[in-house]
N, C-alpha and C positions, 0 to 999 in steps of 0.2 A: 569559401564562406558558404555556409548552408542557409538557405532561405526557409524560415520557420514561421508557422502559424500557431499561436496559442489558442487552445480550445477550452474555454471557461476560465474564470478568475475567482474561484472559491478559495477554501482554506489552503489547498495545495497550489492551485493555479496562480494565485497572486504571487507566490514565491518563484514558480517556474517562469512566469512572465518577467519578473524583475531580473532573474538570472539571464534570460535570453537577451534582454535589452543591454545588460552589462557585459556580455561575452563578446570579445573581438572576433571570434571565429563563427558567430551566428548573426544572422540578420533577421530581425522581426519584420515580417511583411504583412501580417494580419492578426486580428484577434476576434474570436467568436464569443459572444455574450448572449445569454438567453433572456435576461430581464430587460425590460424596456428602459429602466433607469440607468443601465450600463451601456446600452446601444447608443452610438453617437459620441461617446467620450473617448478621449485620447488614452492610449495604452498606459502611458506614464501615470496619469491620474488614477487609473484602476489599481495600480500597485504601489502607490505612495511616493512616486518619484516626482520631482519638480520640473525637470526639463522636458518639454513635450517631444514626443517621437514623431508626430505626424501620422501615426498609424491609428485609425479610428475603428472602434469596436462595431461589429455588425452581427446580425443573426442570420445572414444569408450564406449558407454553405456553398452554394454554386459560385457566389462571388469570390469566396476564399479559394476554391479550387481553381478558378480562373486566374488567380495570382501565380499559379504554377509553383507552389512551394515545394521544396525538397522533402519537407516533413511537417506533420501536424503533431503538436504535443497535446495529447488528449487527457485532461484531468477532470472532465465533467463527471459528476457522480453517476455511475451506471448500474450499481448493484440493486437499486430500487426500480430501475426501468431497463432491464437487460436487453430486451428485444429492440427497443429504440436505440440504445447505445450500440448494439451490434450493427444495426442498420446504418447509423452514422459512420461508424468505423469502416464498414464494408463499402460504403459510398465513396469515401476518401481513397481507400486502398484500390478499388476498381478503377478510379480515375488516375492511378499512377502515383499517388502520394503516399510516401511512407508514413507510418504512425508509430510514435512512441507514447507511452502513457502510464498512468498510475491507477486508472480506473479499471473495473472488471477484473478483480483480483484473482479470479479463477485462472486467468491467463498468465499469472506469474510462473506457473508450471504448465505451459501450453500442451505438452505431450500427454498430460494427465487430464486435460479438460474433456468434458463430455462432448459428444458429437454435435448436439444442437448448438453449441457455442463455437466449437472449433471449425466445423465444416464450412459454414458460410463465409467465415473470415479467410480460410485457406483458399476457397474459390475466388474471393475478391483479390487476394494477393496474386494468384495465378493470372487473373484477368488484367491486372494493372502492372504486373512485374514489380510488385512492391513488397515491403516487409512490415511486420507488426511486432512490437516488443512492449511488454508491460512489466513493471516492477515497482518496488517501493521499499520501505524499511521493514514493515511487517504487515502482511506477507511480503517477503522479499529478502532483504539483506540478512536478517538473523537466521533464516532457514535455508538460504542458498549461498551464503558467503561466509559468515562468521562460523557456522557449524562445520564447514570443511577445514577452515583454519584450525579449529580446535581438534578435529579428528586427525589432522596431520601430525599432531604432537603425541599421539599414543601408538603403542605397538599392538594393543588389543582394546576394543571397546565392548563394554557389556550393555550399556544403555546410553541413550542420548536424550537430553531434554532441551528444547529451545523455548525460551520464555520471553514474554513481554510483561514486565511488572511496572505499571504506570498509574499515577494519580491523574485521573481525567477531570478533576474538579475545575481546572482553569481552561479546559478545552471547550471553545465556543461552538459546539456542534450537537446540541440536544436534538435538533430536527432529525438527524440520521443516527449518529452514534448513541445518543442518549435514549432515544425511543427504541432502537433495535435491541439495545442491551437491557431495556426495561427499567432504567433508573427512575425511581419514583412510583413504581408499581407496588402492589401489596400481594401477599401470599395467595389471596383468593382470585387475583387477576389471571388472565390467560398467560401461558408461557410466552416470554418475549420473543419477538421475531427471530433474533439471532440464535435462539436456543431451541427452536422447533426441531422435531426429529430430522436428522440428516443435514441440518444447515451448517453446523460447525465442521462436519466432515467434508461437506461440499466446498467450503472455503479453505480449510487448512489441511484437509486430507491429502491433497495433491502434493504438498510439501513433504508430508510423512512418506508417501509412496515414492517420491522422487529421491529422498535420502536413502530409502531402502534399496531402490534400483541401483544407485551408485555404490552402495555397500554390498551389493549382491546378496541381500537378505530377503528371504521369502516370508512375507507376513501372512499370518492366518486371517487377520481381519484388521480393519481400521474403524475404531469406534469413538464415540464422543461422550464426554461427561460435562456436567454443568452444576455449579453450586451457587445459589444466591445467598446474599447476606443482607439482613434487614436491620436498620438502625433503630435504636431506642431513644435517639435524641434528634433534634432538628439540625440538619446540616445545610448551610448556605454556601454556595459557590457559584462560579461564573456559568458553569454548564446548566445548573438548575438548583432548585431548593427541594430537599426531601424532608418529609415529616416523619415523626416516630412511627415505626411500623412499615416504612416503605424501603424498597431496595436501594442500597447505597454502594454495593460492591458485588462483583461477580468473579468467579473463578471457573474457567472452562478449558477444555483441551480436546484435541484429536490425538488418539493413541493408536500406534501401530503395535499389535500384539503378536507374540509367539507363545504357544502353549498357555494362553490366557494371561501372559505377563507382558506389561508394556515395555517395549524395548526402544521405541522412537516416539517421543511425545512433543507436540507443539502446544504450549500452554499460555494462557493469558491470565493475569491477576490484575484486575482493573477496579479502582475504587474512586470515590469522590471524597477527597481530602484524606489526610492521615488519620482522621477520627474513625474512618470506616474500616471494618474488618481488621482491628489491631492485632488479632492473633494470626493473621495470614502473613506470608512472606513480604518483606519490604525490600526495596533496592538497597544495595550496599551503602553504608554510611548515611542512611535515611535520605538518599537522593529522592527526587520526585518521580524519576522514571529511568528504566534501564532495559536494555535488550541483552539477555544472558543466554549463554550456551553452557551446559554442564555435560561433560562426558565422564561417565563412571567407567574406569578402565585402568590400564597400566601405562602411565600414571593417571590419576584423576585430574581432569582439566576443567577449569571454570573461566570463561571469558565473558566480561561484562562491557557493554558499549553504552556509554552515557553521553548524551548530547547536551550542550550548553550554548548560551549566546549572551552577549553583554546586555541585550535589550529584551529579547524574546523569551517567553516562558518555554520550558522544556517541551511542551506539547507542540508549540509553534516551531521550535527548532526541529522537532520530528517531521513537521510538514516541509521544512526546508530540505531536510535530508531525503524525504520521499521524492520531492521534486528533483533533487540531484540525481537520483537513480535513473530517472528518465532523461534529463537534460544531458547528462554526461555520456549517454549512449547514442545520441542523435547522429553523430558523424559515422559511427560504425554501422548503425542500422541502415543508413542511406547507402552504404557500400555493400551491404549484405545481399546474399542470394534471396530471391523472392520467397516469402513464406513466413510462418510464425517463428519468432526468435525466442529462445530460452537463454537465461543468464549464462548457462554453461557453454553456449555457443560463442560467447564474446570473450576474447583474450582479456585477462584482467587489466593489463596496461592500457588497453583501449578505453577503459572507463575513467582514466585519469588525465587523458590528453587535454591540453588547453586550459587547465585549472589555474595556472599561474600567469599573470601578466602585470 
């Protein structure tokens, strides 16, 4: 049984915490919380369970390290505070604690990550003889698992498109997702943070380059594109309310090009309710969200992954699956050689062990 600490209880962390508590092969030994209103509360209370665990949330990282966990599951938002997140991860790794997580999405393709991000974490892994693995559903599953399943079905590929087509209207994350994508901004406002020059490529370009590496394709360049859509009507939803003239949908991509033609594309189409960008592509059968891979080739292959849940909205179901990509790797990462782990390093069957009980 692996001793695990959950680090944060936000949109993803609340689901990974619940999963850890429920898994017979994992033992929750600690919980990290930043906010004073969560510190001192039982882990069960923080994820909506009724039976107390006796594990009380703390903001003391040294106290969590002293518990000698096998692994910390790191889901705290790091993209808006990367140096602090690197510092926290490195501190854990150097103390000999393995880390799996969903934060710092650049690390989904660690071998493509820039030196400023990769090198301090590699050094910490070496110091603590520990391993670090980061993944999710997007970036993650769609661009490092579904895409290769689709490619295995063709004898020749001409182009590859990996898409997330999602209605974010019911996603309660305006603070990060909403503001970074610019929902509610007007054409005269500054370009949203997520679409500043180089940002899309920094986040999704690693996936493009990784696919090209596995296909032995030499790209001329990886470039980004961004298209905003402004509403002419008021749109109210859980994420936010947008007024006429404000941004209510975005379409953006990182494109790997050869001879100025995109051959590997990682694209997002994100909108606030079905009223936004009605001329843009929707999920099949008007579902609210889908992760899709399209391979133009011999033959043409289209693979769609749709998540659902009897209680949760599809965006929250996506958070559960994002958590699963980390939780399911804990045991293997704890047995892995020291260093940064990529999804391709993990045998696929290792990701499904312990799921049925």
